[in-house]
C-alpha positions in Angstrom: 89.0 88.1 6.3 87.7 84.6 5.8 88.0 83.8 9.5 86.9 86.0 12.4 89.2 86.0 15.4 85.9 86.1 17.6 86.0 82.3 18.1 83.4 82.4 20.8 80.3 84.1 19.4 77.4 84.7 21.7 76.6 81.0 22.1 80.2 80.0 22.8 80.5 82.6 25.4 77.5 81.4 27.3 78.9 77.8 27.2 82.3 79.2 28.4 80.6 81.0 31.4 78.8 77.8 32.3 82.1 76.1 32.7 83.3 78.5 35.3 83.0 76.7 38.6 84.0 79.6 41.0 82.9 83.1 41.4 86.5 84.3 40.7 86.7 82.3 37.4 83.3 83.7 36.2 84.3 87.2 37.1 87.5 87.0 35.2 85.7 85.7 32.1 83.2 88.5 32.4 85.9 91.2 32.9 87.6 90.0 29.7 84.6 89.5 27.5 82.2 92.2 28.7 84.6 94.9 29.9 87.6 94.2 27.6 90.2 94.0 30.4 93.7 92.4 29.8 94.8 90.0 32.7 97.3 92.7 33.8 94.6 95.4 34.0 92.3 92.9 35.9 95.2 92.5 38.6 95.2 96.3 39.1 91.3 96.6 39.4 90.0 98.2 42.6 86.4 99.0 43.4 87.5 102.5 44.1 88.2 102.9 40.4 84.4 102.5 39.7 82.4 105.7 39.3 78.6 105.8 38.8 77.1 108.2 36.1 73.4 108.2 36.6 72.3 104.5 36.1 75.6 103.6 34.4 79.1 102.8 35.7 82.5 103.7 34.3 85.8 102.0 35.3 89.2 103.8 35.4 91.6 101.3 33.9 94.9 101.4 35.6 98.4 101.0 34.1 101.8 100.8 35.7 102.1 104.6 35.6 98.5 105.7 36.3 95.1 105.7 34.8 95.4 104.3 31.1 91.8 104.9 30.0 88.2 104.8 31.2 85.8 102.1 30.0 82.2 101.3 30.4 81.2 98.7 33.1 77.9 96.9 32.7 75.6 97.2 35.8 75.5 93.4 36.3 79.4 93.2 36.1 79.6 96.0 38.6 77.4 94.1 40.9 79.5 91.0 40.7 82.7 93.0 41.2 81.4 94.6 44.4 80.0 91.2 45.5 83.4 89.5 45.0 85.2 92.3 46.8 82.8 92.0 49.9 83.1 88.2 50.1 86.9 88.4 49.9 87.4 91.3 52.2 88.9 93.8 49.7 88.7 97.5 50.5 88.1 100.1 47.9 91.8 100.8 47.4 93.0 97.2 47.4 93.4 95.1 44.2 90.6 92.8 43.6 92.8 89.8 42.8 95.8 88.8 44.6 97.4 86.7 42.0 99.6 87.5 38.9 98.3 88.2 35.4 99.7 84.9 34.3 97.6 83.1 36.9 94.5 84.7 35.4 95.3 83.7 32.0 95.8 80.2 33.1 92.5 80.4 35.0 90.8 81.3 31.6 92.6 78.2 30.1 91.3 76.0 32.9 87.7 77.1 32.2 88.1 76.5 28.6 89.4 73.0 29.2 86.3 72.2 31.3 84.1 73.7 28.5 85.8 71.6 26.0 84.6 68.3 27.6 81.2 69.1 26.1 82.2 71.5 23.3 85.7 70.7 21.9 85.8 73.9 19.8 86.3 75.9 23.0 89.6 74.0 24.1 92.1 76.7 23.0 90.0 79.8 24.1 92.4 82.3 25.8 92.2 85.6 27.5 93.0 87.1 24.2 89.8 85.6 22.8 87.7 87.2 25.5 88.8 90.7 24.4 87.9 89.8 20.8 84.5 88.7 22.0 84.2 92.2 23.8 85.1 94.0 20.6 83.0 91.9 18.3 79.8 92.2 20.6 80.1 96.0 20.6 80.7 96.2 16.8 77.8 94.0 16.1 75.6 96.3 18.3 76.6 99.3 16.1 79.1 100.9 18.4 81.7 102.8 16.2 85.1 101.3 15.8 86.9 104.4 17.2 84.6 104.1 20.4 85.5 100.3 20.6 89.1 101.1 20.4 89.0 103.8 23.2 87.0 101.3 25.5 89.3 98.4 24.9 92.5 100.2 24.8 93.5 99.4 21.2 95.6 102.3 20.0 94.6 102.2 16.3 91.6 101.3 14.4 93.5 98.7 12.4 93.8 96.5 15.4 90.1 95.7 15.0 90.5 95.0 11.3 90.5 91.2 11.8 86.8 91.4 13.2 85.6 93.2 10.1 85.4 91.5 6.7 87.5 93.1 4.0 84.8 94.8 1.7 84.6 93.9 -1.9 83.4 96.3 -4.5 79.8 95.5 -3.7 80.1 95.8 -0.1 81.9 99.2 -0.4 79.2 100.6 -2.7 76.4 99.1 -0.6 77.9 100.8 2.5 77.8 104.3 0.9 75.2 103.9 -1.7 71.9 105.4 -0.3 71.2 102.7 2.3 70.9 105.2 5.1 68.5 108.0 5.6 70.8 110.6 3.9 71.7 110.3 0.2 75.3 109.6 -0.4 77.1 111.9 -2.6 78.4 110.9 -6.0 81.8 112.0 -5.1 81.9 109.6 -2.2 80.6 106.7 -4.4 83.4 107.5 -6.9 86.0 107.4 -4.2 84.7 104.0 -3.1 85.0 102.7 -6.4 88.5 103.8 -6.7 89.4 102.1 -3.4 87.8 98.9 -4.6 89.6 99.0 -8.0 93.0 100.0 -7.0 94.1 97.1 -4.8 94.8 94.7 -7.7 96.8 97.7 -9.5 98.9 98.1 -6.3 99.7 94.3 -6.1 101.4 94.5 -9.5 103.5 97.6 -8.8 107.3 97.1 -9.0 108.4 100.2 -6.9 107.2 102.4 -4.1 107.2 105.3 -6.5 104.9 103.5 -8.9 102.5 102.7 -6.0 102.4 106.4 -4.8 102.0 107.9 -8.3 99.3 105.4 -9.3 97.2 106.4 -6.3 97.8 110.1 -6.8 96.7 109.8 -10.5 93.6 107.7 -9.9 92.4 110.1 -7.1 93.1 113.3 -9.0 91.3 112.1 -12.0 88.2 111.2 -10.0 85.5 113.8 -10.2 85.1 115.7 -6.9 88.7 115.6 -6.0 91.1 118.5 -7.0 94.6 117.0 -6.4 96.5 114.3 -4.5 99.9 114.1 -3.2 102.0 111.7 -1.0 104.7 112.7 1.5 107.0 110.6 3.5 107.9 111.3 7.1 111.7 112.0 7.2 113.3 113.1 10.4 111.2 116.0 11.9 109.6 116.9 8.5 108.2 115.6 5.2 109.6 114.8 1.9 107.3 115.0 -1.2 107.1 111.5 -3.1 104.3 111.9 -5.6 101.6 114.2 -6.8 98.9 114.7 -9.4 96.7 117.6 -10.2 99.1 120.1 -8.5 102.5 121.6 -8.9 105.7 120.8 -6.9 105.9 124.4 -5.5 102.4 124.1 -4.2 103.0 120.8 -2.5 106.1 122.1 -0.9 104.3 125.2 0.4 101.5 123.1 1.8 103.9 120.9 3.5 105.6 123.9 5.2 102.4 125.7 6.0 100.4 122.8 7.4 103.2 120.8 9.1 101.3 120.8 12.4 98.1 118.9 11.4 100.3 116.7 9.0 102.4 115.7 11.9 99.3 115.1 14.1 97.9 112.7 11.4 101.2 110.7 11.6 101.6 110.8 15.2 98.0 109.8 16.0 97.4 107.6 12.9 94.1 109.6 12.2 92.7 111.4 9.3 92.8 115.1 9.5 90.9 117.8 7.7 93.1 120.7 6.9 90.4 123.3 6.2 92.6 126.3 5.4 94.6 124.1 2.9 91.6 122.6 1.2 92.7 119.1 1.7 92.3 116.0 3.8 95.4 114.1 5.0 95.1 110.4 5.6 98.1 108.5 7.3 99.9 105.8 5.3 100.1 102.8 7.6 103.2 100.6 6.7 103.2 97.6 8.9 102.9 98.9 12.5 104.1 102.4 11.7 102.8 105.5 9.9 105.2 106.2 7.2 103.7 109.3 5.7 100.5 111.0 4.5 98.2 110.9 1.5 96.7 114.4 0.9 93.5 114.7 -1.1 92.1 118.0 -2.4 88.5 117.9 -1.3 86.0 119.9 0.8 84.2 116.8 2.0 84.2 116.4 5.7 82.2 113.5 6.8 83.0 110.2 8.5 82.5 108.0 5.4 84.9 110.0 3.4 87.5 109.8 6.3 87.1 106.1 6.6 87.5 105.5 2.9 90.7 107.7 2.8 92.0 105.8 5.8 91.5 102.6 4.0 93.3 104.0 1.0 96.3 105.1 3.2 96.3 101.6 4.5 96.3 100.1 1.1 99.3 102.3 0.0 101.2 101.2 3.2 100.6 97.5 2.5 101.9 98.0 -1.1 105.0 99.8 0.0 105.8 97.3 2.6 105.5 94.4 0.0 107.7 96.3 -2.3 110.4 96.8 0.3 110.3 93.1 1.2 110.7 92.1 -2.4 113.6 94.5 -2.8 115.5 93.0 0.1 114.7 89.4 -1.0 115.7 89.9 -4.6 118.5 92.3 -4.4 121.8 91.4 -6.0 123.7 93.3 -3.4 122.8 94.4 0.1 124.2 97.1 2.4 125.3 95.7 5.7 125.4 98.1 8.7 127.0 97.2 12.0 126.0 99.5 15.0 127.6 99.6 18.5 125.3 100.7 21.3 126.1 101.4 24.9 122.8 103.3 25.7 121.3 101.7 28.8 117.9 102.7 27.6 118.1 99.8 25.0 116.6 96.7 26.8 119.4 94.3 26.1 122.1 96.8 26.9 120.5 97.6 30.2 120.1 93.9 31.0 123.8 93.3 30.3 125.0 96.3 32.3 122.8 95.6 35.3 123.5 91.9 35.6 127.0 91.6 34.0 125.7 88.9 31.6 125.9 88.3 27.9 122.9 88.5 25.7 122.4 87.0 22.3 119.2 87.4 20.0 118.4 83.8 18.8 115.2 85.0 17.1 113.1 88.1 16.1 109.6 88.4 15.1 107.7 91.7 14.4 104.3 91.6 16.1 101.2 93.9 16.2 101.3 97.4 17.8 104.8 98.3 16.8 106.5 95.7 19.0 109.1 93.0 18.5 109.2 89.6 19.9 112.7 88.9 21.0 114.0 85.4 21.8 117.0 86.0 24.0 119.8 83.7 25.2 121.3 85.0 28.3 124.5 83.7 30.0 126.0 84.6 33.3 122.8 85.3 35.1 120.1 83.2 36.5 116.5 83.3 35.2 115.1 85.0 38.3 117.0 88.2 38.3 116.9 88.4 34.5 113.0 88.1 34.5 112.8 90.5 37.4 115.0 93.2 35.4 112.9 92.7 32.2 109.6 92.9 33.9 110.6 96.3 35.4 112.1 97.7 32.1 110.0 100.5 30.5 110.2 99.2 27.0 109.2 95.6 27.8 105.4 94.8 27.9 105.9 91.0 28.6 108.5 88.4 29.4 108.4 84.8 30.1 110.9 82.1 30.6 111.1 79.3 28.0 114.1 77.4 29.4 116.2 77.7 32.6 119.9 76.7 32.1 120.9 77.5 35.7 123.5 80.4 35.0 121.5 81.3 31.9 118.2 81.1 30.2 116.1 81.3 27.0 113.4 84.0 27.3 110.6 85.5 25.2 110.4 89.2 25.5 108.0 91.6 23.9 109.9 94.9 23.3 108.0 98.0 22.5 111.1 100.2 21.8 114.6 99.2 20.6 117.3 100.1 18.0 116.3 97.0 16.0 112.7 98.3 15.8 113.9 101.5 14.3 115.8 99.6 11.6 113.0 97.2 10.8 110.5 100.0 10.4 112.8 101.4 7.8 113.0 98.1 5.7 116.0 96.6 7.4 116.6 93.0 8.3 118.3 92.2 11.7 121.0 89.6 11.1 122.8 89.6 14.5 122.4 91.2 17.9 125.0 90.3 20.6 125.6 92.1 23.9 128.6 91.8 26.3 129.9 94.1 29.0 127.1 96.6 28.3 127.9 97.0 24.6 125.5 95.7 21.9 126.6 94.8 18.4 123.8 95.0 16.0 124.1 93.9 12.3 121.4 94.6 9.8 120.9 94.3 6.0 119.3 96.9 3.7 118.6 96.7 -0.1 121.8 97.9 -1.8 120.1 101.1 -3.3 118.9 102.3 0.1 119.9 105.8 1.3 121.4 104.7 4.6 121.8 108.2 6.2 118.1 108.5 7.2 118.1 105.1 8.7 121.3 105.7 10.7 119.9 109.1 11.9 116.7 107.6 13.1 118.6 105.0 15.3 121.0 107.6 16.7 118.1 110.0 17.3 116.4 107.4 19.4 119.6 106.0 21.1 122.2 108.7 21.2 124.9 106.4 22.6 124.9 104.5 19.4 127.5 104.7 16.6 127.7 103.3 13.1 130.8 100.9 13.4 130.9 99.6 9.8 129.2 99.8 6.5 129.9 97.3 3.6 128.2 96.2 0.4 127.9 92.5 0.0 126.8 90.3 -2.9 123.9 87.9 -2.5 125.0 84.3 -3.0 123.5 82.8 -6.2 121.6 80.3 -4.1 119.6 83.1 -2.4 117.8 83.7 -5.7 117.0 80.2 -6.8 117.2 78.1 -3.7 114.8 76.8 -1.2 114.5 79.9 1.0 113.8 82.4 -1.8 111.3 80.0 -3.5 109.5 79.9 -0.2 109.9 83.5 1.2 107.9 85.2 -1.7 105.0 82.8 -1.1 104.6 83.1 2.7 102.6 86.0 3.8 104.0 88.4 6.5 101.8 86.9 9.3 102.5 83.3 8.1 106.3 83.9 8.4 105.9 85.7 11.7 103.9 82.9 13.2 106.3 80.3 11.8 109.4 82.1 13.1 107.7 82.6 16.6 106.8 78.9 16.8 110.2 77.8 15.9 112.1 80.1 18.3 109.8 79.5 21.2 110.3 75.8 21.1 106.7 75.0 19.9 107.9 72.2 17.6 110.2 70.6 20.2 109.3 67.6 22.4 108.3 68.4 25.1 107.1 71.8 23.8 108.9 74.8 25.0 105.6 76.9 24.4 101.9 76.0 24.1 99.7 77.2 21.3 97.9 79.4 23.7 101.1 81.1 24.9 102.2 81.6 21.3 98.8 83.1 20.4 99.1 85.5 23.4 102.6 86.6 22.5 101.6 87.2 18.9 98.4 88.9 19.8 96.2 86.6 17.9 93.3 84.2 18.7 94.3 80.5 18.9 92.3 79.5 15.7 93.9 82.2 13.8 97.4 81.0 15.0 96.5 77.5 13.9 95.3 78.7 10.6 98.5 80.6 9.7 100.8 78.0 11.2 99.3 75.1 9.1 99.2 77.2 5.9 102.9 78.1 6.5 103.9 74.5 7.3 102.1 73.3 4.1 104.1 75.7 2.1 107.4 74.8 3.7 106.7 71.1 3.1 105.7 71.7 -0.5 108.9 73.7 -1.1 110.9 71.0 0.5 109.4 67.8 -1.3 108.8 69.3 -4.7 110.6 71.3 -7.3 107.6 73.2 -8.5 106.2 76.5 -7.4 104.8 76.8 -3.8 101.0 77.4 -4.3 98.8 78.8 -1.5 96.4 76.2 -0.2 92.6 76.9 -0.4 
């Protein structure tokens, strides 16, 4: 990464704290930047959740349904927490703050505004940036990434990837080439070299099969590794995709015999050593999901090998996602699937059923953590009851009002589970989602050569009251291959497109704005500077495509 999402740094953080003009404001800033709490977690904090351990303190972080995790609480922050509780008359089982998470987010923004009077670079600092400061400080102090994830509540190591520069060949070799007290094995150095070399090869691959086979061939021919194979997660099992250095019958037997550790690698997103199988299984991370496993025949069992194999699994996933996206963009024909869903566990169906309203998806943006950013237009219900219902929904992590229409509203909703998510994770593109009288109609497109049965099965398995209402093959219009949108789509990165879509649907470009940059950054789970970087690059590409006939080049 050329830009770290830690926009504060140690000096900026000190300047921000100096701008906090109340005890509460300073404490909120410290809880975000030194304890890693989200605003919602701060609102649930109670002094009774603090437990001493010798001279140290630990805090049980609450979620809606109980204790989510335990994190380290610096002694001076613990002192400030108890001081604030005493001065405000809070008992041990009473929440420390009596305001909403949104109010705490705004409080951080107010502190940033004051700090910006002398230091303009701090103007857009948000509560999200405080958590990045928390993670960056721990990583720079040598705390292992998996420990940082546990303390801060990040589910996967790749959530911290923006804080770590992507290594080039020299950096990878330096990290494993005898710089520590123990000598690094030649096998590990060779694996690092494969990882450094293979990225460019995967970028040029035309199919998913080519990507998987290339990785298997390169790993299996590397001295110190006996074989390699890739298997995709399909339903409740695995399907062999590519292999090298072994036979199909052997791979099939390994898949059957070691299904439990392989499933654990997929479910947890972690590298697993299968000792009785003689291989290490690394998850293949594709977007925000784990699509399968890479198995490598080796007896190496050390952290460095695991981290390199995890990085290789991520590279495969990135390559597969890129190929899938190109297939959908360039396909001459697409398969259009229409689903009808009456399952009240689906967020939009539950909303329509409970309030007797109609719901239409006006925009959709995939975001980090396996979530979707829905922009929903609701008619037939006022904003208050709609927001109340969505806030209580199990599969909604956040919801906010963009515009109130009286007997309707435009809302931004972060959805963690939905039929649309199951489709997007399998390469689909949602074209339409409308809900009326408790029945949702969902239309999606897949590349014409896609095996649709696993896709349909995945949706129905998650939402049983869903049926496939229609399936048809449609031709791409000629303009889609040569026109403006296609010239642009293959130039925008996934993140640039996501940011641009979210900004458009949230009213960021309207006047007056329907969403601020801070709100948009919080919704997309990025820092404000990162948001502006992606947004400006995306705008430059859009304007270049509009005003010129030539190719849309990436700006430096």
